[in-house]
C-alpha positions as CSV (number, residue, x, y, z in Angstrom):
1,M,-59.1,-73.8,235.2
2,R,-59.0,-76.0,238.3
3,L,-58.4,-74.1,241.5
4,R,-55.9,-75.4,244.1
5,A,-57.2,-74.9,247.6
6,A,-55.7,-75.1,251.1
7,V,-57.4,-75.2,254.5
8,I,-55.8,-73.6,257.6
9,G,-57.3,-74.7,260.9
10,L,-58.6,-78.2,261.1
11,G,-61.4,-78.1,263.7
12,V,-64.4,-76.9,261.7
13,G,-61.9,-76.4,258.8
14,E,-61.9,-80.2,258.2
15,A,-65.5,-79.8,256.9
16,H,-64.2,-77.3,254.3
17,I,-62.3,-80.1,252.5
18,A,-65.6,-81.7,251.5
19,G,-66.9,-78.3,250.5
20,Y,-64.1,-77.8,248.0
21,R,-64.3,-81.3,246.7
22,A,-68.0,-80.8,246.0
23,H,-67.1,-78.6,243.1
24,A,-65.4,-80.2,240.1
25,G,-63.4,-77.0,239.4
26,C,-61.4,-77.2,242.6
27,E,-59.0,-79.6,244.4
28,V,-57.7,-79.5,247.9
29,V,-54.0,-79.8,247.9
30,A,-52.8,-78.9,251.4
31,V,-53.9,-78.4,255.0
32,S,-52.4,-76.8,258.1
33,D,-52.9,-76.8,261.8
34,V,-50.8,-75.6,264.7
35,D,-51.6,-78.8,266.6
36,P,-49.3,-81.5,265.0
37,V,-51.5,-84.4,266.4
38,R,-54.6,-83.0,264.7
39,L,-52.7,-82.3,261.5
40,E,-51.6,-86.0,261.3
41,E,-55.1,-87.3,262.2
42,V,-56.7,-85.2,259.5
43,G,-54.0,-86.2,257.0
44,A,-54.7,-89.9,257.8
45,R,-58.4,-89.3,257.0
46,H,-57.6,-87.5,253.8
47,P,-54.6,-89.2,252.2
48,G,-52.5,-87.4,249.6
49,L,-52.7,-83.9,251.0
50,R,-49.7,-81.8,251.9
51,L,-49.5,-81.5,255.7
52,E,-48.0,-78.1,256.6
53,P,-47.5,-77.2,260.3
54,D,-46.7,-73.5,259.3
55,P,-49.8,-71.8,257.9
56,G,-47.7,-69.0,256.6
57,A,-46.1,-71.4,254.1
58,L,-49.5,-72.0,252.5
59,L,-50.4,-68.3,252.6
60,D,-47.2,-67.5,250.7
61,D,-47.3,-70.4,248.3
62,P,-47.9,-69.1,244.7
63,G,-49.2,-72.5,243.7
64,I,-52.3,-72.1,245.9
65,D,-55.2,-70.1,244.5
66,V,-57.7,-70.2,247.3
67,V,-57.4,-70.6,251.1
68,S,-59.9,-71.4,253.8
69,I,-59.1,-69.7,257.1
70,A,-60.6,-71.7,260.0
71,S,-58.0,-70.9,262.7
72,Y,-58.7,-69.3,266.0
73,D,-60.5,-66.0,265.8
74,D,-57.5,-63.9,266.8
75,A,-55.5,-65.2,263.8
76,H,-58.1,-64.3,261.2
77,F,-57.1,-60.7,260.4
78,A,-53.4,-61.4,259.9
79,Q,-54.1,-64.5,257.8
80,V,-56.8,-63.0,255.6
81,S,-54.6,-59.9,255.0
82,R,-51.6,-62.1,254.1
83,A,-53.7,-64.2,251.7
84,L,-55.1,-61.2,249.9
85,R,-51.7,-59.6,249.6
86,N,-50.4,-62.8,248.0
87,G,-53.2,-62.9,245.5
88,K,-55.4,-65.6,247.0
89,H,-59.2,-65.9,247.2
90,V,-60.3,-66.2,250.8
91,F,-63.1,-68.2,252.5
92,V,-62.9,-67.3,256.2
93,E,-64.8,-68.7,259.2
94,K,-66.6,-66.2,261.2
95,P,-65.7,-63.7,262.4
96,L,-63.8,-62.0,259.6
97,C,-61.8,-60.0,262.2
98,L,-62.0,-58.7,265.8
99,D,-62.2,-54.9,265.6
100,P,-63.4,-52.0,263.3
101,G,-59.9,-50.9,262.4
102,E,-59.1,-54.4,261.1
103,A,-62.3,-54.4,259.1
104,R,-61.4,-51.1,257.5
105,Q,-58.0,-52.4,256.6
106,L,-59.5,-55.5,255.0
107,H,-62.1,-53.5,253.2
108,E,-59.3,-51.3,251.7
109,L,-57.2,-54.4,250.9
110,R,-60.0,-56.1,249.2
111,A,-60.8,-53.0,247.1
112,A,-57.1,-52.8,246.1
113,H,-57.4,-56.4,244.7
114,P,-60.9,-56.4,243.1
115,R,-60.4,-59.6,241.2
116,L,-60.0,-61.6,244.4
117,R,-63.1,-63.0,246.0
118,M,-63.8,-63.3,249.7
119,S,-66.7,-64.9,251.6
120,S,-67.4,-66.1,255.1
121,N,-69.1,-69.2,256.6
122,L,-72.7,-68.2,257.4
123,P,-74.5,-71.4,256.5
124,L,-77.9,-70.6,257.8
125,R,-78.6,-69.0,254.4
126,L,-78.6,-72.5,253.0
127,S,-80.9,-74.0,255.6
128,P,-84.0,-75.4,253.7
129,R,-86.4,-74.0,256.3
130,F,-85.0,-70.5,256.2
131,L,-84.9,-70.7,252.4
132,A,-88.7,-71.5,252.6
133,V,-89.2,-68.5,254.8
134,R,-87.4,-66.3,252.4
135,D,-89.6,-67.6,249.6
136,A,-92.7,-66.7,251.7
137,L,-91.3,-63.2,252.3
138,A,-90.6,-62.8,248.6
139,A,-94.2,-63.8,247.8
140,D,-95.4,-61.1,250.3
141,R,-97.2,-63.7,252.4
142,L,-96.3,-62.0,255.7
143,G,-96.9,-58.5,254.4
144,R,-94.6,-55.8,255.7
145,I,-92.2,-56.9,258.4
146,Y,-92.4,-54.5,261.3
147,Y,-90.5,-56.5,263.9
148,A,-88.2,-59.6,263.9
149,E,-86.1,-61.3,266.5
150,A,-83.4,-63.9,266.3
151,D,-81.6,-65.6,269.1
152,Y,-78.3,-67.5,268.9
153,E,-78.9,-69.9,271.8
154,Y,-75.6,-71.7,272.1
155,G,-76.3,-74.2,274.9
156,R,-72.5,-75.1,275.1
157,L,-71.2,-73.0,278.0
158,W,-68.3,-75.3,278.6
159,K,-66.8,-74.1,275.3
160,L,-66.3,-70.7,277.0
161,T,-65.1,-72.0,280.3
162,E,-63.0,-75.0,279.2
163,G,-62.4,-74.7,275.5
164,W,-60.1,-72.5,273.4
165,R,-62.5,-69.6,273.5
166,G,-61.7,-69.0,277.1
167,R,-58.0,-69.1,276.4
168,L,-57.9,-66.4,273.8
169,P,-56.9,-62.8,274.8
170,Y,-60.4,-61.8,273.8
171,Y,-63.5,-63.7,272.7
172,S,-66.8,-62.1,271.7
173,V,-70.1,-64.0,271.8
174,V,-71.4,-61.3,269.4
175,L,-68.7,-61.8,266.8
176,G,-68.5,-65.6,267.3
177,G,-72.2,-66.3,267.8
178,A,-74.6,-63.5,267.1
179,V,-73.0,-63.1,263.7
180,H,-75.1,-66.0,262.4
181,V,-78.5,-64.5,263.4
182,V,-77.6,-60.9,262.5
183,D,-76.7,-62.1,259.0
184,L,-79.8,-64.2,258.9
185,L,-82.1,-61.3,259.7
186,L,-80.3,-58.9,257.2
187,W,-80.5,-61.6,254.5
188,L,-84.2,-62.4,255.1
189,T,-85.5,-58.9,255.5
190,G,-83.1,-56.9,253.3
191,E,-83.1,-54.2,256.0
192,R,-80.4,-51.6,256.6
193,V,-79.6,-51.0,260.2
194,V,-79.1,-47.3,261.2
195,R,-78.9,-47.4,265.0
196,V,-78.0,-50.0,267.7
197,T,-78.6,-50.2,271.4
198,A,-77.2,-53.2,273.3
199,H,-76.4,-54.6,276.8
200,G,-74.6,-57.6,278.1
201,N,-73.7,-59.6,281.3
202,R,-71.5,-62.5,282.4
203,I,-73.6,-63.9,285.2
204,A,-73.4,-67.5,284.0
205,T,-69.6,-67.6,283.7
206,E,-68.9,-65.7,286.9
207,G,-66.0,-67.3,288.8
208,T,-64.6,-69.1,285.7
209,R,-61.6,-68.2,283.6
210,F,-63.9,-66.6,280.9
211,R,-63.7,-62.8,281.4
212,Y,-66.2,-61.4,278.9
213,D,-69.9,-61.2,278.5
214,D,-71.6,-64.6,277.9
215,F,-75.0,-62.9,277.1
216,V,-75.7,-59.9,274.9
217,I,-79.0,-58.4,273.7
218,A,-79.2,-55.8,271.0
219,V,-82.0,-53.7,269.4
220,L,-81.4,-52.8,265.8
221,E,-83.3,-49.9,264.3
222,C,-83.7,-50.0,260.5
223,A,-84.0,-47.2,258.0
224,S,-87.5,-48.4,257.1
225,G,-88.7,-48.1,260.7
226,T,-88.6,-51.9,261.2
227,I,-87.1,-53.0,264.5
228,L,-84.9,-56.1,264.9
229,K,-83.8,-57.8,268.1
230,V,-80.9,-60.2,268.5
231,T,-79.2,-62.1,271.3
232,A,-76.0,-64.0,271.7
233,N,-77.0,-66.4,274.5
234,F,-74.1,-68.7,275.3
235,A,-75.4,-69.1,278.9
236,C,-78.7,-70.9,278.1
237,V,-79.4,-74.3,279.6
238,Q,-80.8,-76.1,276.5
239,P,-79.6,-77.6,273.2
240,H,-78.1,-75.4,270.5
241,F,-80.8,-73.5,268.6
242,H,-81.5,-70.6,266.3
243,A,-84.7,-69.0,267.5
244,L,-86.4,-66.9,264.9
245,K,-89.7,-64.9,264.8
246,L,-90.8,-62.6,262.0
247,F,-93.8,-60.4,262.6
248,G,-95.5,-59.0,259.5
249,T,-98.7,-57.1,258.9
250,E,-100.2,-60.2,257.2
251,G,-98.5,-63.1,258.9
252,T,-96.0,-64.3,261.5
253,F,-93.3,-67.0,261.2
254,V,-92.0,-68.8,264.3
255,N,-89.1,-71.3,264.1
256,G,-89.6,-74.4,266.2
257,R,-87.2,-77.3,266.8
258,E,-89.3,-79.8,264.9
259,A,-90.9,-77.5,262.4
260,G,-91.6,-73.8,261.7
261,T,-95.1,-72.3,261.8
262,L,-96.5,-69.7,259.4
263,W,-99.4,-67.9,261.1
264,L,-101.8,-66.3,258.6
265,G,-104.7,-65.4,260.9
266,R,-105.1,-63.6,264.2
267,D,-106.9,-64.9,267.3
268,D,-110.4,-64.4,265.8
269,D,-109.4,-66.4,262.7
270,P,-106.4,-68.7,263.5
271,R,-104.9,-70.2,260.4
272,A,-101.5,-71.8,260.3
273,E,-99.2,-73.6,257.9
274,T,-96.4,-75.9,259.0
275,I,-93.0,-75.4,257.3
276,D,-91.3,-78.7,257.9
277,A,-88.3,-78.3,255.7
278,P,-85.2,-79.5,257.4
279,Y,-83.5,-77.3,260.0
280,P,-80.7,-76.6,260.0
281,G,-80.3,-79.2,257.2
282,V,-76.9,-77.8,256.1
283,L,-73.3,-78.8,256.6
284,K,-70.5,-76.5,257.6
285,G,-68.8,-76.7,254.2
286,D,-71.8,-76.4,252.0
287,L,-71.3,-72.7,251.2
288,I,-67.9,-73.3,249.6
289,A,-69.2,-74.7,246.3
290,S,-71.0,-71.4,245.7
291,F,-67.8,-69.5,246.6
292,V,-65.8,-71.6,244.1
293,E,-68.4,-71.0,241.4
294,A,-68.2,-67.3,242.0
295,I,-64.4,-67.3,241.6
296,L,-64.7,-69.3,238.3
297,T,-67.6,-67.4,236.8
298,G,-67.4,-63.9,238.2
299,G,-70.9,-64.2,239.7
300,D,-71.9,-63.7,243.3
301,A,-71.5,-66.3,246.0
302,V,-74.4,-66.9,248.4
303,V,-72.5,-64.7,250.9
304,T,-70.8,-61.8,249.1
305,E,-68.0,-59.5,250.1
306,D,-70.6,-56.7,250.7
307,D,-72.7,-59.1,252.9
308,V,-69.7,-59.9,255.0
309,F,-68.7,-56.3,255.7
310,A,-72.4,-55.2,256.3
311,T,-72.8,-57.8,258.9
312,M,-69.5,-57.0,260.6
313,D,-70.5,-53.3,260.7
314,V,-73.6,-54.2,262.7
315,L,-71.6,-56.5,265.0
316,F,-69.0,-53.9,265.8
317,A,-71.7,-51.4,266.5
318,I,-73.3,-53.8,269.0
319,E,-69.9,-54.4,270.7
320,H,-69.4,-50.6,271.0
321,A,-72.9,-50.1,272.3
322,V,-72.4,-52.7,275.0
323,R,-69.1,-51.1,276.1
324,S,-70.2,-47.5,276.0
325,G,-73.8,-48.0,277.3
326,T,-75.0,-45.5,274.6
327,P,-76.7,-45.9,271.2
328,V,-74.5,-46.2,268.2
329,E,-75.2,-44.9,264.7
330,L,-74.4,-46.8,261.6
331,P,-72.4,-47.1,259.4
332,F,-69.9,-47.7,262.2
333,T,-66.7,-48.7,260.6
334,A,-67.1,-46.1,257.8
335,Q,-66.1,-48.4,255.0
């Protein structure tokens, strides 16, 4: 069986084309974008594809087996829902959707179509450096993790104030940015979050058209007693970076721009190892081959359906904690 794939949204979505083509069991047959100029430009770079200005035509086409949804965030829910109802496997850019009610509906819809596979684009799981860290954790080299922090340092404030994010009715730096580091921490540690406290501000975008928080910080309490801290820092004056620190009883990992450091001794006996595996070292379509393989074999993709919903549950709890000013218990979306 050779899957026939379509890609909707040709910003980051153009990278999905290479992701599907990396698996011999899949071919890309069509692409769609609401911008006719972009659609024609991508078509010129990838000859032979059907160019469809109406994404609904691809979502309804019975000849398409799998669809990538890389449209603007506020279109994801309707397009994912329509794809699942029409019997299509779905690979969706983050975030899956924009509110807990939508997440509950998608969870129910996916449960009603158990043969369909769904995944989301969280490529830090394929970063060679973070894979090396996961191996170190599996080998118990850090001991028991008691605290970890991950910061999504965007360094591209203009994308809020001048780009499409600032034009949407609602854009969340938590759903659109912190999603990466929340998923990274859950994947690395295997922890289950039970309580969230969070705060945000919009000092850096004050006086611009962007109307929502550009910085959010959250503390995540886990069932094991471990504490995690995450930030969505779109306001930072620096290049884009995923800061990560893991503190264990036997060691500490710190991600740096050039290399990571694994500390295995305290101040009285400082011992360190350099982890110089590439970071990020992964392309935006690299998860798709795993997703296609999961469809064809029935195995698990690198990012499973359960992973997607678990991460979204934490994100929505963070959003609610910021708005309410009070701690939020999980599970939040009650899936």
